[in-house]
C-alpha positions, 0 to 999 in steps of 0.5 A: 637632458640636452644632447649634442654632437660629440665634437666634430662627429655626428654621434649624439651624446648627453651634455653631461657625461658620467666619469668613473674615476671614483668607482671602487675607491670612493664608493662600493660596487653596489653604490657604483651600480646605483649611480650608473642605473640612475644616470641612465634614468636621467638620460646620461648616455656618455660613460667615460672610464680608463684602463688605469682606473681602479684605486691605485697600485695593483688595482688598475683596470678594476673599474672596467671590470666593474662596468662589465658586471653592470653591463651583464645585468641586462636591460640593454645597458651596453647598447644604450651607452656611448662608452669611452675608455683611455690608454697611454698611462702606466698600468703595471702590465709586467709583461709589457716591460719598458713599454708599460711606461707612459706614452703613445705607440701603436704597440701600446694602443693595440695591447691596451685596447684588447685588454680593455675590451676583455675587461669591459666584456664588449667588442667595441668602444665608441670613443678611444682616448689618448690619456695624455699627450706624448711629444715624442709620438709618431703621428703616422704610427698613431693615426695608422693604428687608429685607422686600422682599429676603426676599420676593424670596428673595434673603435668608432672615434679617436679622442685625446685628453690632457693635450697642449693646444699646439700638440692638438694642432700638430696631431690634427694637421697630421690626420688631415694629411692622411684624410683622416678625421683625427680626434673628435674631442679633447678631454680637458681640466676646466673649472673656476680655479683652472681657467688657463684653457681659455688662453689657447686650448679653447680657441684652438679646439674651435678652429680645429673642430675638436669638441671640449669635454671638461672634467673636474668641474668642481675642482675635486670638491673644492668648489662645493659647500664642503670646501671651507669645513670639509666633512671626513671622507669627502674629497675636500677633506684631503683624505683620499688618493684623489685629493692629496695633491689638491690641498693647495686650494685650502691655503693662502689666496685660494682660501680667500677666493673660497671665502668670497665664493661662499659669501657670493653663493649664500647671498644668492641662495645658491649652492657652491657646487651648483654654481661651479657646475653651471658656470662650466656648462655656460661656456660655449666652448664646452661641448660636454661636462664630465662629472665624477659623483660618489653618490646618487645624490651628487649625480642628481644635483650635478644634472640639475645644476647643468640646467641652472642659468647664471645672469650676467651680473653673477657671472661678472662677480665670479670673474672678479673672484676667479679671474681668468687669463684675460681672454684668448692669446695673444690679446691676453698678454698684450694688456701689459 
């Protein structure tokens, strides 16, 4: 396992992070425990969760509770993990009333953190992430709350997720005015189908010193060997809550891309999921790759795939099948 500084921090984390969004819905608690145990054995130190993970309405927060039970099994499980959780989305906290709506505020941050710490059975988070940008956010309020929580030792670093490049810039500039580090890492969707971050997010993050944690490297199962003929129960089959909105990838021009991708991988003697994972890891802008395995086998394969090297000819062939935005802005749209 390779270890890297998490973005602009000097905290070391594993290059491959364990995402937990599938826990409790697409596998059992026993299977989730086995995945976390094996992740530790493979050298994964960075575990990512969120206060709304759990499987849908009425179950939000269940994954944090599940991880608490795993931590309590001992063997320094909690001490050996860089633990990240997120806040900012609706979580059905009736007591919060209108403040339960998606958004960022000091009120929401503090209350969400206290609840997450209680569910997780821990006294701190190494990374506390804003789950989605809020363009109405008051950054003096947000950064002031982060500073207080860091001073109290309840969190170590701030992070963001699903931000636009310009909002990332605005947040960092406001942090600098306060002589505060701001977010050290941005968690962003990135895979062969979704290459828009190359246009502005990646160059902005590098200029700002913010790392990129890429999630969804396999596009919810559509960049795997199961995509064209999905088995029941897999994400690509579209029969679970995480893939209902992703069926578009099995239609029209997207399916044509999958057919070409399938042919390319088979000719090279490689599995599609391995190629998709290796391609994301290959990008120098990507600091960490977050995986979401349903099984121990998927976990092990993703870790192996992170070490796979793709040659220049193969990378060019992938670019032909999955063309990106044409490089960084503004050069990308000055071609026309």
